[in-house]
N, C-alpha and C positions, 0 to 999 in steps of 0.2 A: 497598567500603571505603574510609576516607578516614585518611590519615595527615599528621600535621605534623611535619617533620624539621628538627630544631634543630641547627646546627653550633655546636661550642664547641671551645674550645682546651684546653690543659692546666693553665690557672690554677684553682686551687682555689676562688676567689670569682670566679665568671663574672658579667659583666655582661649583663643581658637588657633589650631594648627592652620599654617598658610592655606592648605588645600581645603580646609573646611570655610576659610575666609573668601577663598575663590568661589566656592560653590554657594555661598550667601550672596556674594556680589552679583552674581549671574541669575539668582532666583527671582520669581515674581509671586510665587503662591506658597505663603508660609502658614504654619499652624503651631498650637500649643495651648497651654493653659494661660490664663490672666496674668499670673505672677510670672511665667517664662515670657510673655510680651513685653512687660515692664523692663525686663533684664537685658534683652536682645534687640528692644525697638530702636536704639541708636545707630545699629549696624544694617538695619534693612535698608534697601533701595526705597528711594522717595515714592514708586509706584507699586510698591508692594501691596497684594491683598493678603489679608490675616483671616484665618479661620479659627475662631475660639473652640478649642476641647471642651464641651460641656456634655451634660447627660440630657437625652440619649445618645450614645457614641453612634447609633446607626445612622442619625441624623447628619452627624458631622461626616461620616463615609458617604452619604449621599451628597455632601456639598462638594466633597473631594471629586466625586465622579464629575460634578457639573462645572469643575473648575476648568477642565480641558486644557491643563499644563502639566509637562513634566518636567523635571520631578517636583512634588511637591515636598517642601522642606519642613519637617516637622521637629520643634524643640520638645524634649522630654526630660524628666527628673532622673539623674543619675544614669545607671545602666538601663536602656530601654527595654533589655530582654529580662530584666530583674523585676518581676510584677509590673511590668511597664508597657507603654503604649505601643511598642513593638510588636508584642503579643498579641494586642487587640487588632493591629493591622493584618497579623497572620492569620487570625481567627476570622475575621470578616472579609477579607481579601486575600485568599489564599495563593491567588495567582499572580499578586503585586510582586514588582522587583524591589527589594529594599536593601538600601546600603546603610550601615551603622557607623556612628563615630560615637563609642560610649565613654561616659565619665565614671568615676567611682560612685557607686550607690551609698545612700545615707548611712547604711549600717557599716560599711567598709570606711566610711570616713570617720564615723564614731569609734571604730575599733582603732583606726590608726591614731586618732588623739588619745586614746585610753592605753597605747601600745599594748593591745589585748590581741593575742592570736585568735582568729576567727574561722580557722580550717574546720572547726567542729562546732560552729555555731548552727543551731536548729533556728531556721528561719520561719516565723508566722506572719503572714499579712493580716491586719485587721482594719485595712483600709477599704471601707464599704464592704465589709464581710462580718458575718456573725462571730460568735465565740467558740464553736466547735474545735477548730484545730488548735487554738490556744489551749483549750482545756485539755485537749489530749496530749499537748506537750508538757503540759503540768503533770498530768496523772502519769506520764511515761516518766517523770523524773528528769527531764531534760537538766543537764547542769549549766548549760549556757543556751539562753534564747535570744534571737533578735526579733524585735517586734516592730512592725511599720503600724503607726497609729492613723487616727482620724480625729474628727472632732466630737465623736462619739465615743469611741474607745481611746481616751485619753490616757497619759501615764497615770494620772491619779485615779481614774475608772478601773485602769488595770491593776493598780496597788491595791485598790479596795475589795476587787474580786478575788484576789489571792488571800489576803487576810481573811475574809469572809470564811474561805474554804480551808484555811490553815497553813496556806503554803508561804509561812513567814520567813524561810531561812535563805531568801534570795538577796542580793544587793541590786539596785536600780541603777543604771547608768542612762541618764537621759541628754540627747542630743538635741538643740535647739537652733534653728538657722544654720545648719551646718554648711560651710563654704562660704559664709558672709563675714568678713572679717570684723565689721562693725557690731554685728548682731549675734554672732555664735556664742554659744554657751553650753557648757558640758557641767553637769551635775552628776555627782554621786551620792545616792541616798538610801536609807532603809526605806522599807515600804510603808511603815508608818510615816515617815517624813513625806514621802511622794504622795500619800494618799490625801494630805491636806494642802497641796499645792497647785498652784495654776502654772502652766508652761504654754510658750508662745509656739505658734504653728508656723512653719511645718516642724515636727519633731519625730524622732524616733528613740528607741531604747534597746537597750541590752540588759538582760536579766542573768545574773551570774550567781552562782552557789559555789564557792571554792571548797567547802568543807563537804563532808559526808553525812552532816546530820540532816536527819529526815524525821519530821513528826508522824509519818504514816509509813511505818515499815511494812515492806511488800508481804502481804500473807495470801496464800491461796486457801480462801476459806476464813471469812471474818468472824470471831467469836459472837457467838449470839448474845453474850452478856455486854456488849460493845453497843448495842443498839437501844435507842428509846422505845418503849413499848406502849401499846395502846391501852390505857387503864392499868398497865402494869402485868398484863395478861400473858404469861409465857407461851401459851398455844396460839397466838394471833400472830406468830412470825414463823415463817417458813425455816425449819432448823437447818444448821449450816451443812452435814452431810447431804440432806436432801436437797439442799438448795443448789449444791455443786452438782449432784447429779442431773437434776433438772436442767441447769445450765448446759450441760453435756449433752442432755438429749436435744435441746433447742439448736446444737451444732453452731455456735456463736462465732468461732472463727471465720467461718466464711460468710456470715449474715451482715446486713448492712444497718437493718431497722428493726428494734426490737419493741414491742408492744406489751406493757404489764397491766394486765386488766384486773383490778382488785388489789392493789400493790400494798394496802394497809400501811406497814411500818417502810416500806420501801426496799427491803433487805435484798429483794431478788434483782430490783432495778440497779442498786447500788453495787452489789457484789458483780453485776455484769457490766456495769460502767467501768469499775476499776480493772477488771481483768480483761476487758476487751474494749479499749478506750476508742478504738475505730467506730464503735457502734453509736448510733442515734437512738436513744432511748425516750419512749414516751409513756407515762405512768399514768394510770386512769384509777381514782379511787373515789367512791360515792360518798364517804363519810367526810364531813367538814374538819373534823377535829383530828383528822389525819395528815392534813395539810402540814401543819406546824411540826408534826412528828417526823414526817418524811424530810421535810427541809432541815430539821434538826441533824437528823441521821446522815444527811448528806454532807452537811458540814463537819460532823463528826468524823467521817471517813474520808474527807477530802475528795467528794465526787462531785464537781460542777458539771453542768450541762443537762442534767435530767429534766426534761419537759413535763411538768406536773398538770394535771388537768382534773379538778375537784368537781364533781356530779356525776349523774346517772350515766354511763358508758351508752346505754340504749337511747338516751336523749341527744347525745354528743354527735356533732354534725363532723363527721370524719372528712368531708371534702376540705374543712377548714386547715387541714394537715397537709393537703396534697401538693402546695406550694409553700416553700421551696423543699419540705421534708417528702422523701419518695415513701411509696407503699410499705409496708412491714413486710419482711420475709422471715420473721419469726416472731410468735406470739403465745405469751404464758398468761393462764387464766388462774389468777391466785384466790379468787373468790367471785361468787355469781348471784348469792342471794336468792336462790331458788329460779334464776332466769337463765340457766346454763344453755338451754337449746336456743333462745333468743339471741343471747350474747355470742355463740359460737356462729350464728348464721350471719350476724353482723360483722364480726371479726374476720370470718373466712372469706366474705365479700370483699374485704379490704386486702386480705393476704395474696401476694405474689403468687403466680404459680411455681411449683417446687418447694414454696415456703413450708414451713412446720409449725403446728400448734401444739402445746403440751398443758396439762393440767396434773394436779395430784390429788388423788382420791383416798379418803380415809376408810379404811375396811376394819370392821370389828364386828362382833356378834351384837353389841349394844346398837351400833350404828344400825346395822342390818334389820334388827327388830324395830327400831324408831321409824325405819322408813318401809316396813313390810307392806303398809297401806298405800305406798305412794313409790314412783320411780325413784331410786337413789341416783347419785351423781355418776355412777359408773355407767349404769343403764342409760341414763340421758346422754352421757357421752357417747356410747356406742349408737344409740339411735340417730342423734344428731350427725355422727361422722358417716352413718350410712345414707343418711338423707342428701347430705351436702357433698357427697361423692369423695370424701377423704379415704386415703389409704392408710390403715391403722398399722402400727407395730406392736408386736406382743409386749405387754405391760411389763414394767418392772417392779416387782413387789419388795419392799423393805420396810424391815422393822427396827427402830432407833430405841435402845434400852427400853423401858416402860412404856412406852407410847405405843399407840395403835399403830397397826400395820399401814404402810402407805403404798399405793399404787401409783406410778409415775406414767402416765399415759401419754402417748405420742401419737400423730397423725400427720401425714404430708398431702399438700394439696397437689394434685396431679398437673404436670406441665402441659 
């Protein structure tokens, strides 16, 4: 199959190179979005067949195959290789022959209008996509971001998310109907201003932080005093040095998905999210009162994107996380409520081969005396690890100030 993919802007009277006009005159099967059809309809031959690009795109490709005509001429927005339809064709029809006539993409047009250099622009598409890549760009402190929007991820929704998590030091430039002389509008706003406005579609935006001010100075190890606590109980938070050693044991730089079971204040999830923004973090906590605490701590520290689940982990349907979230390759058990072996069995069943699971166990004469008549956490861990076929590593024993010694336990699921 052969395709000619032509990029256009929102201009209702588009300019085409003579070579492109000649291709259009001799075409018979054309395709694009409804907005593209409105723009190019006067240029199409009277006997032209038009195929709308709508979801699911697999059905559109089937119509292309049934058209039995080469080439099919496709109109797309801006540069068809920039989050565009040419990428879809390459993915679904890898053997197709594609000829491209690109236009400026919307973010380029917006940068041109602003006379803003864009070689260092960090681009994030929220068009039909969830928040994670945008959140990652925020946590990475990207000084200049270009964002493609949709009807859910609007400039106002983006501004509200940034304000919720404290990233208030950006200026937002919004471009509406770029390329349309009659409707084009460029706005430069504070996030507070953008959060309360409606914007015409299509639009895109550039977030720019010209100064070095940052409400969240980067720290390797968040102070324990910066967290809201459960009932003010200092012992209900994994202390910062232990927290960092635990994250090291989980080998997070090369992991993709972390489950934090028994999250309590969310300190492990938040520290992991900030230090390793590529991670997808799922936090589980049985106590309803911890929900507000975890959300507050995530906002305090600028850590968007942690998926929080309140309820008994043993009753949670892990299959609901399978799509689009992949299975975990790192699991931390921060609390187990006396159900350690059952929790480990369920967690390890979801853990990818080669994945790692870790837990911190308190050791002291008092604890040993209290659990003398029943198995302690360390014994239950050892038994469960053996029963589940995990490969244990030697525990790391740490004592912090006057606190009881902690053993950082780690095991790997065989590949």
